[in-house]
TIRO-2110 file (N, C-alpha, C; in Angstrom, 1 decimal):
// TIRO-2110
75.6, -58.2, 126.0, N, 1, A
76.2, -57.3, 125.0, CA, 1, A
77.6, -57.7, 124.7, C, 1, A
78.5, -58.0, 125.7, N, 2, A
79.9, -58.3, 125.3, CA, 2, A
79.9, -59.6, 124.4, C, 2, A
79.0, -60.5, 124.7, N, 3, A
79.0, -61.8, 123.9, CA, 3, A
78.6, -61.5, 122.5, C, 3, A
77.6, -60.6, 122.3, N, 4, A
77.2, -60.3, 120.9, CA, 4, A
78.3, -59.6, 120.2, C, 4, A
79.0, -58.7, 120.8, N, 5, A
80.1, -58.0, 120.2, CA, 5, A
81.2, -59.0, 119.8, C, 5, A
81.5, -59.9, 120.8, N, 6, A
82.6, -60.9, 120.5, CA, 6, A
82.2, -61.7, 119.3, C, 6, A
80.9, -62.2, 119.2, N, 7, A
80.4, -63.0, 118.1, CA, 7, A
80.6, -62.2, 116.8, C, 7, A
80.2, -60.9, 116.8, N, 8, A
80.3, -60.1, 115.6, CA, 8, A
81.8, -60.0, 115.1, C, 8, A
82.7, -59.8, 116.0, N, 9, A
84.1, -59.7, 115.7, CA, 9, A
84.6, -61.0, 115.1, C, 9, A
84.2, -62.1, 115.8, N, 10, A
84.6, -63.4, 115.3, CA, 10, A
84.1, -63.7, 113.9, C, 10, A
82.8, -63.3, 113.6, N, 11, A
82.2, -63.5, 112.3, CA, 11, A
82.9, -62.7, 111.2, C, 11, A
83.2, -61.4, 111.6, N, 12, A
83.9, -60.5, 110.6, CA, 12, A
85.3, -61.0, 110.3, C, 12, A
86.0, -61.4, 111.4, N, 13, A
87.4, -61.8, 111.2, CA, 13, A
87.6, -63.2, 110.6, C, 13, A
86.7, -64.1, 110.9, N, 14, A
86.9, -65.5, 110.5, CA, 14, A
85.9, -66.1, 109.6, C, 14, A
84.9, -65.3, 109.3, N, 15, A
83.8, -65.7, 108.4, CA, 15, A
83.2, -67.1, 108.7, C, 15, A
83.4, -68.1, 107.8, N, 16, A
82.8, -69.4, 108.0, CA, 16, A
83.4, -70.1, 109.2, C, 16, A
84.7, -70.1, 109.3, N, 17, A
85.3, -70.7, 110.5, CA, 17, A
84.8, -70.1, 111.8, C, 17, A
84.6, -68.8, 111.8, N, 18, A
84.0, -68.1, 112.9, CA, 18, A
82.6, -68.6, 113.2, C, 18, A
81.8, -68.7, 112.2, N, 19, A
80.4, -69.2, 112.4, CA, 19, A
80.4, -70.6, 112.9, C, 19, A
81.3, -71.5, 112.4, N, 20, A
81.3, -72.8, 113.0, CA, 20, A
81.8, -72.8, 114.4, C, 20, A
82.7, -72.0, 114.8, N, 21, A
83.2, -71.8, 116.2, CA, 21, A
82.0, -71.4, 117.1, C, 21, A
81.3, -70.4, 116.6, N, 22, A
80.1, -69.9, 117.4, CA, 22, A
79.1, -70.9, 117.6, C, 22, A
78.8, -71.7, 116.5, N, 23, A
77.8, -72.8, 116.6, CA, 23, A
78.3, -73.9, 117.5, C, 23, A
79.5, -74.3, 117.4, N, 24, A
80.1, -75.3, 118.3, CA, 24, A
80.0, -74.9, 119.7, C, 24, A
80.4, -73.6, 120.0, N, 25, A
80.4, -73.1, 121.4, CA, 25, A
78.9, -73.1, 121.9, C, 25, A
78.0, -72.5, 121.1, N, 26, A
76.6, -72.5, 121.5, CA, 26, A
76.0, -73.9, 121.8, C, 26, A
76.3, -74.8, 120.9, N, 27, A
75.8, -76.2, 121.1, CA, 27, A
76.5, -76.8, 122.4, C, 27, A
77.7, -76.6, 122.6, N, 28, A
78.4, -77.2, 123.8, CA, 28, A
77.8, -76.6, 125.1, C, 28, A
77.5, -75.3, 125.1, N, 29, A
77.0, -74.6, 126.3, CA, 29, A
75.5, -75.1, 126.5, C, 29, A
74.7, -75.2, 125.4, N, 30, A
73.3, -75.6, 125.6, CA, 30, A
73.2, -77.0, 126.0, C, 30, A
73.9, -77.9, 125.4, N, 31, A
73.9, -79.4, 125.7, CA, 31, A
74.4, -79.6, 127.2, C, 31, A
75.5, -78.9, 127.5, N, 32, A
76.0, -79.0, 128.9, CA, 32, A
75.0, -78.5, 129.9, C, 32, A
74.4, -77.4, 129.6, N, 33, A
73.5, -76.7, 130.6, CA, 33, A
72.3, -77.6, 130.8, C, 33, A
71.7, -78.1, 129.7, N, 34, A
70.5, -78.9, 129.8, CA, 34, A
70.8, -80.2, 130.6, C, 34, A
71.9, -80.9, 130.3, N, 35, A
72.3, -82.1, 131.0, CA, 35, A
72.4, -81.8, 132.5, C, 35, A
73.2, -80.8, 132.8, N, 36, A
73.4, -80.5, 134.3, CA, 36, A
72.1, -80.1, 135.0, C, 36, A
71.3, -79.2, 134.4, N, 37, A
70.1, -78.7, 135.0, CA, 37, A
69.0, -79.7, 135.1, C, 37, A
68.8, -80.5, 134.0, N, 38, A
67.6, -81.4, 133.9, CA, 38, A
67.9, -82.8, 134.5, C, 38, A
69.2, -83.2, 134.4, N, 39, A
69.5, -84.6, 134.8, CA, 39, A
70.4, -84.6, 136.1, C, 39, A
71.5, -84.0, 136.1, N, 40, A
72.5, -84.2, 137.2, CA, 40, A
72.0, -83.5, 138.5, C, 40, A
71.6, -82.2, 138.4, N, 41, A
71.1, -81.5, 139.6, CA, 41, A
70.0, -82.3, 140.3, C, 41, A
69.0, -82.7, 139.6, N, 42, A
67.9, -83.4, 140.4, CA, 42, A
68.4, -84.8, 140.9, C, 42, A
69.3, -85.4, 140.2, N, 43, A
69.9, -86.7, 140.7, CA, 43, A
70.6, -86.5, 142.0, C, 43, A
71.5, -85.5, 142.0, N, 44, A
72.3, -85.3, 143.2, CA, 44, A
71.4, -84.6, 144.3, C, 44, A
70.6, -83.6, 144.0, N, 45, A
69.7, -83.0, 144.9, CA, 45, A
70.3, -82.3, 146.1, C, 45, A
71.4, -81.7, 145.8, N, 46, A
72.1, -80.9, 146.9, CA, 46, A
71.4, -79.5, 147.1, C, 46, A
71.0, -79.2, 148.3, N, 47, A
70.4, -77.9, 148.6, CA, 47, A
71.4, -76.8, 148.6, C, 47, A
71.0, -75.7, 148.0, N, 48, A
71.9, -74.5, 147.9, CA, 48, A
72.3, -74.0, 149.3, C, 48, A
73.5, -73.5, 149.5, N, 49, A
73.9, -73.0, 150.8, CA, 49, A
73.0, -71.9, 151.3, C, 49, A
72.5, -71.1, 150.4, N, 50, A
71.6, -70.0, 150.8, CA, 50, A
70.3, -70.5, 151.4, C, 50, A
69.9, -71.8, 151.1, N, 51, A
68.7, -72.4, 151.7, CA, 51, A
69.1, -73.1, 153.0, C, 51, A
70.4, -73.6, 153.0, N, 52, A
70.8, -74.4, 154.2, CA, 52, A
71.4, -73.6, 155.3, C, 52, A
72.0, -72.5, 155.0, N, 53, A
72.6, -71.7, 156.0, CA, 53, A
71.9, -70.3, 156.2, C, 53, A
71.3, -70.1, 157.3, N, 54, A
70.6, -68.9, 157.6, CA, 54, A
71.4, -67.6, 157.4, C, 54, A
72.6, -67.6, 157.7, N, 55, A
73.5, -66.4, 157.5, CA, 55, A
73.6, -65.9, 156.1, C, 55, A
73.3, -66.8, 155.1, N, 56, A
73.5, -66.5, 153.7, CA, 56, A
72.2, -66.0, 153.0, C, 56, A
71.1, -66.1, 153.7, N, 57, A
69.8, -65.8, 153.1, CA, 57, A
69.6, -64.3, 152.7, C, 57, A
70.4, -63.4, 153.3, N, 58, A
70.2, -62.0, 153.0, CA, 58, A
71.1, -61.5, 151.9, C, 58, A
72.1, -62.3, 151.4, N, 59, A
73.1, -61.9, 150.4, CA, 59, A
72.5, -61.7, 149.1, C, 59, A
71.7, -62.6, 148.6, N, 60, A
71.1, -62.5, 147.2, CA, 60, A
69.9, -63.4, 147.2, C, 60, A
69.1, -63.2, 146.2, N, 61, A
67.9, -64.1, 146.0, CA, 61, A
68.4, -65.5, 145.8, C, 61, A
67.8, -66.4, 146.4, N, 62, A
68.2, -67.8, 146.3, CA, 62, A
67.4, -68.6, 145.3, C, 62, A
68.0, -69.2, 144.4, N, 63, A
67.3, -70.0, 143.3, CA, 63, A
66.6, -71.1, 144.0, C, 63, A
65.6, -71.6, 143.3, N, 64, A
64.8, -72.7, 143.8, CA, 64, A
65.4, -74.1, 143.3, C, 64, A
66.3, -74.0, 142.4, N, 65, A
66.9, -75.3, 141.9, CA, 65, A
68.0, -75.7, 142.8, C, 65, A
68.5, -76.9, 142.5, N, 66, A
69.5, -77.5, 143.3, CA, 66, A
70.9, -76.9, 143.0, C, 66, A
71.9, -77.2, 143.8, N, 67, A
73.2, -76.6, 143.8, CA, 67, A
74.2, -77.3, 143.0, C, 67, A
74.3, -78.6, 143.0, N, 68, A
75.5, -79.3, 142.5, CA, 68, A
75.1, -79.9, 141.1, C, 68, A
76.0, -79.6, 140.1, N, 69, A
77.1, -78.7, 140.1, CA, 69, A
76.7, -77.3, 139.6, C, 69, A
77.6, -76.4, 139.6, N, 70, A
77.2, -75.0, 139.2, CA, 70, A
77.2, -74.9, 137.6, C, 70, A
76.0, -74.5, 137.1, N, 71, A
75.9, -74.3, 135.7, CA, 71, A
76.6, -73.0, 135.3, C, 71, A
76.7, -72.0, 136.1, N, 72, A
77.4, -70.8, 135.8, CA, 72, A
78.9, -71.1, 135.5, C, 72, A
79.5, -71.9, 136.5, N, 73, A
80.9, -72.3, 136.3, CA, 73, A
81.0, -73.2, 135.1, C, 73, A
80.1, -74.1, 134.9, N, 74, A
80.2, -75.0, 133.7, CA, 74, A
80.2, -74.2, 132.4, C, 74, A
79.2, -73.3, 132.3, N, 75, A
79.1, -72.5, 131.1, CA, 75, A
80.3, -71.6, 130.8, C, 75, A
80.8, -71.0, 131.9, N, 76, A
81.9, -70.1, 131.7, CA, 76, A
83.2, -70.9, 131.3, C, 76, A
83.4, -72.0, 131.9, N, 77, A
84.6, -72.8, 131.5, CA, 77, A
84.4, -73.5, 130.2, C, 77, A
83.2, -73.8, 129.8, N, 78, A
82.9, -74.3, 128.4, CA, 78, A
83.4, -73.3, 127.4, C, 78, A
83.0, -72.1, 127.5, N, 79, A
83.4, -71.0, 126.6, CA, 79, A
84.9, -70.8, 126.7, C, 79, A
85.5, -70.7, 127.9, N, 80, A
86.9, -70.5, 128.0, CA, 80, A
87.7, -71.6, 127.4, C, 80, A
87.3, -72.8, 127.6, N, 81, A
88.0, -74.0, 127.0, CA, 81, A
88.0, -74.0, 125.5, C, 81, A
86.8, -73.9, 125.0, N, 82, A
86.6, -74.0, 123.5, CA, 82, A
87.3, -72.9, 122.8, C, 82, A
87.3, -71.7, 123.4, N, 83, A
88.0, -70.5, 122.8, CA, 83, A
89.5, -70.7, 122.9, C, 83, A
90.0, -71.2, 124.0, N, 84, A
91.4, -71.4, 124.2, CA, 84, A
91.9, -72.5, 123.2, C, 84, A
91.2, -73.6, 123.1, N, 85, A
91.6, -74.6, 122.1, CA, 85, A
91.5, -74.1, 120.7, C, 85, A
90.6, -73.3, 120.4, N, 86, A
90.4, -72.8, 119.0, CA, 86, A
91.4, -71.7, 118.7, C, 86, A
91.7, -70.8, 119.6, N, 87, A
92.6, -69.7, 119.2, CA, 87, A
94.0, -69.9, 119.7, C, 87, A
94.2, -70.7, 120.8, N, 88, A
95.6, -71.0, 121.3, CA, 88, A
96.5, -69.8, 121.4, C, 88, A
96.0, -68.7, 121.9, N, 89, A
96.8, -67.6, 122.2, CA, 89, A
96.7, -67.1, 123.6, C, 89, A
97.8, -66.8, 124.3, N, 90, A
97.7, -66.4, 125.7, CA, 90, A
96.8, -65.2, 125.9, C, 90, A
96.8, -64.3, 124.9, N, 91, A
96.0, -63.1, 125.0, CA, 91, A
94.5, -63.4, 125.0, C, 91, A
94.1, -64.6, 124.5, N, 92, A
92.7, -65.0, 124.5, CA, 92, A
92.5, -65.9, 125.8, C, 92, A
93.4, -66.9, 126.0, N, 93, A
93.2, -67.9, 127.0, CA, 93, A
93.2, -67.3, 128.4, C, 93, A
94.2, -66.4, 128.7, N, 94, A
94.4, -65.9, 130.1, CA, 94, A
93.2, -65.1, 130.5, C, 94, A
92.7, -64.1, 129.8, N, 95, A
91.5, -63.4, 130.3, CA, 95, A
90.3, -64.2, 130.4, C, 95, A
90.1, -65.2, 129.4, N, 96, A
88.9, -66.0, 129.5, CA, 96, A
88.9, -66.9, 130.7, C, 96, A
90.0, -67.5, 131.1, N, 97, A
90.0, -68.3, 132.3, CA, 97, A
89.9, -67.5, 133.6, C, 97, A
90.5, -66.3, 133.5, N, 98, A
90.3, -65.4, 134.7, CA, 98, A
88.9, -65.0, 134.9, C, 98, A
88.2, -64.7, 133.8, N, 99, A
86.8, -64.3, 133.9, CA, 99, A
86.0, -65.5, 134.3, C, 99, A
86.2, -66.7, 133.8, N, 100, A
85.5, -67.9, 134.2, CA, 100, A
85.7, -68.2, 135.6, C, 100, A
86.9, -68.0, 136.1, N, 101, A
87.2, -68.2, 137.6, CA, 101, A
86.4, -67.2, 138.4, C, 101, A
86.4, -66.0, 138.0, N, 102, A
85.7, -64.9, 138.8, CA, 102, A
84.2, -65.3, 138.8, C, 102, A
83.6, -65.7, 137.7, N, 103, A
82.2, -66.1, 137.6, CA, 103, A
82.0, -67.2, 138.6, C, 103, A
82.8, -68.2, 138.6, N, 104, A
82.6, -69.4, 139.4, CA, 104, A
82.7, -69.0, 140.9, C, 104, A
83.8, -68.2, 141.3, N, 105, A
83.9, -67.8, 142.6, CA, 105, A
82.8, -66.9, 143.1, C, 105, A
82.3, -66.1, 142.2, N, 106, A
81.1, -65.2, 142.6, CA, 106, A
79.9, -66.0, 143.1, C, 106, A
79.8, -67.2, 142.6, N, 107, A
78.7, -68.1, 143.0, CA, 107, A
78.8, -68.5, 144.4, C, 107, A
80.0, -68.8, 144.9, N, 108, A
80.3, -69.1, 146.3, CA, 108, A
80.1, -67.9, 147.1, C, 108, A
80.6, -66.7, 146.7, N, 109, A
80.5, -65.5, 147.4, CA, 109, A
79.0, -65.1, 147.7, C, 109, A
78.2, -65.3, 146.7, N, 110, A
76.8, -65.0, 146.8, CA, 110, A
75.9, -66.0, 147.5, C, 110, A
76.6, -67.1, 147.9, N, 111, A
75.9, -68.1, 148.7, CA, 111, A
75.0, -69.0, 147.8, C, 111, A
75.3, -69.0, 146.5, N, 112, A
74.5, -69.9, 145.6, CA, 112, A
75.1, -71.3, 145.5, C, 112, A
76.4, -71.4, 145.8, N, 113, A
77.0, -72.7, 145.6, CA, 113, A
78.1, -73.0, 146.6, C, 113, A
78.4, -74.2, 146.9, N, 114, A
79.5, -74.6, 147.7, CA, 114, A
80.8, -74.7, 146.8, C, 114, A
82.0, -74.6, 147.3, N, 115, A
83.2, -74.7, 146.5, CA, 115, A
83.2, -76.0, 145.6, C, 115, A
82.7, -77.1, 146.1, N, 116, A
82.8, -78.3, 145.3, CA, 116, A
81.8, -78.2, 144.1, C, 116, A
80.8, -77.4, 144.2, N, 117, A
79.8, -77.2, 143.1, CA, 117, A
80.5, -76.5, 142.0, C, 117, A
81.3, -75.5, 142.3, N, 118, A
82.0, -74.7, 141.2, CA, 118, A
83.1, -75.5, 140.7, C, 118, A
83.8, -76.3, 141.5, N, 119, A
84.9, -77.2, 141.0, CA, 119, A
84.4, -78.2, 140.0, C, 119, A
83.3, -78.8, 140.3, N, 120, A
82.7, -79.8, 139.4, CA, 120, A
82.2, -79.1, 138.2, C, 120, A
81.6, -77.9, 138.3, N, 121, A
81.1, -77.2, 137.2, CA, 121, A
82.2, -76.8, 136.2, C, 121, A
83.4, -76.4, 136.8, N, 122, A
84.5, -76.0, 136.0, CA, 122, A
85.1, -77.3, 135.3, C, 122, A
85.2, -78.4, 135.9, N, 123, A
85.6, -79.6, 135.3, CA, 123, A
84.7, -80.1, 134.2, C, 123, A
83.4, -80.1, 134.5, N, 124, A
82.4, -80.5, 133.5, CA, 124, A
82.5, -79.5, 132.3, C, 124, A
82.5, -78.2, 132.6, N, 125, A
82.6, -77.2, 131.5, CA, 125, A
83.8, -77.4, 130.6, C, 125, A
85.0, -77.7, 131.3, N, 126, A
86.2, -77.9, 130.5, CA, 126, A
86.0, -79.1, 129.6, C, 126, A
85.4, -80.1, 130.1, N, 127, A
85.1, -81.3, 129.2, CA, 127, A
84.2, -81.0, 128.1, C, 127, A
83.1, -80.2, 128.4, N, 128, A
82.2, -79.8, 127.3, CA, 128, A
82.8, -78.9, 126.3, C, 128, A
83.7, -78.0, 126.7, N, 129, A
84.5, -77.2, 125.8, CA, 129, A
85.4, -78.0, 124.9, C, 129, A
86.0, -79.0, 125.5, N, 130, A
86.9, -79.9, 124.7, CA, 130, A
86.0, -80.6, 123.6, C, 130, A
84.9, -81.2, 124.0, N, 131, A
84.0, -81.8, 123.0, CA, 131, A
83.5, -80.9, 122.0, C, 131, A
83.2, -79.7, 122.4, N, 132, A
82.7, -78.7, 121.4, CA, 132, A
83.8, -78.3, 120.4, C, 132, A
85.0, -78.3, 120.9, N, 133, A
86.2, -78.0, 120.0, CA, 133, A
86.4, -79.2, 119.0, C, 133, A
86.1, -80.4, 119.5, N, 134, A
86.3, -81.5, 118.6, CA, 134, A
85.1, -81.5, 117.5, C, 134, A
84.0, -81.0, 117.9, N, 135, A
82.8, -80.9, 117.0, CA, 135, A
83.0, -79.8, 115.9, C, 135, A
83.8, -78.8, 116.2, N, 136, A
83.9, -77.7, 115.3, CA, 136, A
84.2, -78.0, 113.9, C, 136, A
85.2, -78.9, 113.6, N, 137, A
85.5, -79.2, 112.2, CA, 137, A
84.3, -79.9, 111.5, C, 137, A
83.5, -80.7, 112.2, N, 138, A
82.4, -81.4, 111.6, CA, 138, A
81.3, -80.3, 111.3, C, 138, A
81.1, -79.3, 112.2, N, 139, A
80.2, -78.3, 111.9, CA, 139, A
80.6, -77.4, 110.7, C, 139, A
81.9, -77.1, 110.6, N, 140, A
82.5, -76.4, 109.5, CA, 140, A
82.2, -77.2, 108.2, C, 140, A
82.5, -78.5, 108.2, N, 141, A
82.2, -79.4, 107.1, CA, 141, A
80.8, -79.3, 106.6, C, 141, A
79.9, -79.3, 107.6, N, 142, A
78.4, -79.2, 107.3, CA, 142, A
78.1, -77.8, 106.7, C, 142, A
78.7, -76.8, 107.3, N, 143, A
78.4, -75.4, 106.8, CA, 143, A
78.9, -75.3, 105.3, C, 143, A
80.0, -76.0, 105.0, N, 144, A
80.5, -75.9, 103.6, CA, 144, A
79.5, -76.4, 102.6, C, 144, A
78.5, -77.2, 103.0, N, 145, A
77.5, -77.7, 102.1, CA, 145, A
76.4, -76.6, 101.8, C, 145, A
76.4, -75.5, 102.5, N, 146, A
75.4, -74.5, 102.3, CA, 146, A
75.9, -73.5, 101.3, C, 146, A
75.2, -73.4, 100.2, N, 147, A
75.6, -72.4, 99.1, CA, 147, A
75.6, -71.0, 99.6, C, 147, A
74.6, -70.5, 100.4, N, 148, A
74.6, -69.1, 100.8, CA, 148, A
75.7, -68.8, 101.7, C, 148, A
76.2, -69.8, 102.6, N, 149, A
77.3, -69.6, 103.4, CA, 149, A
78.6, -69.4, 102.6, C, 149, A
78.7, -70.2, 101.6, N, 150, A
79.9, -70.1, 100.7, CA, 150, A
79.9, -68.8, 100.0, C, 150, A
78.7, -68.3, 99.5, N, 151, A
78.6, -67.0, 98.8, CA, 151, A
79.0, -65.9, 99.8, C, 151, A
78.5, -66.0, 101.0, N, 152, A
78.8, -64.9, 102.0, CA, 152, A
80.3, -64.8, 102.4, C, 152, A
80.9, -66.0, 102.5, N, 153, A
82.3, -66.0, 103.0, CA, 153, A
83.3, -65.7, 101.9, C, 153, A
82.9, -65.8, 100.6, N, 154, A
83.8, -65.5, 99.5, CA, 154, A
83.8, -64.0, 99.1, C, 154, A
82.8, -63.2, 99.6, N, 155, A
82.7, -61.8, 99.3, CA, 155, A
83.9, -61.0, 99.9, C, 155, A
84.4, -60.1, 99.1, N, 156, A
85.4, -59.2, 99.6, CA, 156, A
84.8, -58.1, 100.5, C, 156, A
85.5, -57.8, 101.6, N, 157, A
85.0, -56.7, 102.5, CA, 157, A
85.3, -55.3, 101.9, C, 157, A
END
């Protein structure tokens, strides 16, 4: 729900630029998530701590997928990075990176990941966010070719 509310606010405030930002962010998260889950995790094959350490089995349900790197950390840092590069305001950047860090650390606390899993996820996500930010102007350029989008963004509120 918070993500939907944030998207609505971005669309209302920034119209076409907001839509391109949301599309760029969504693409960066999806592409990053698929690469990590389908390619990198099976290649590395690191067992989750909740499977490897008996003491962690009671904390939370343990996923059947591999541990390295953390997709939660990668996705959170992708969003934090692309938003920070797009808005460049401390009021946006600081809370997003704090939330991303809390999400990443929660994965270790819950026994789902080792610290190096979340570190690599954060680094990967920051890179994906940077690439998403670089793709944003191209997406906006593409959206400018859509007549309905042009009509929607030129209406007065």
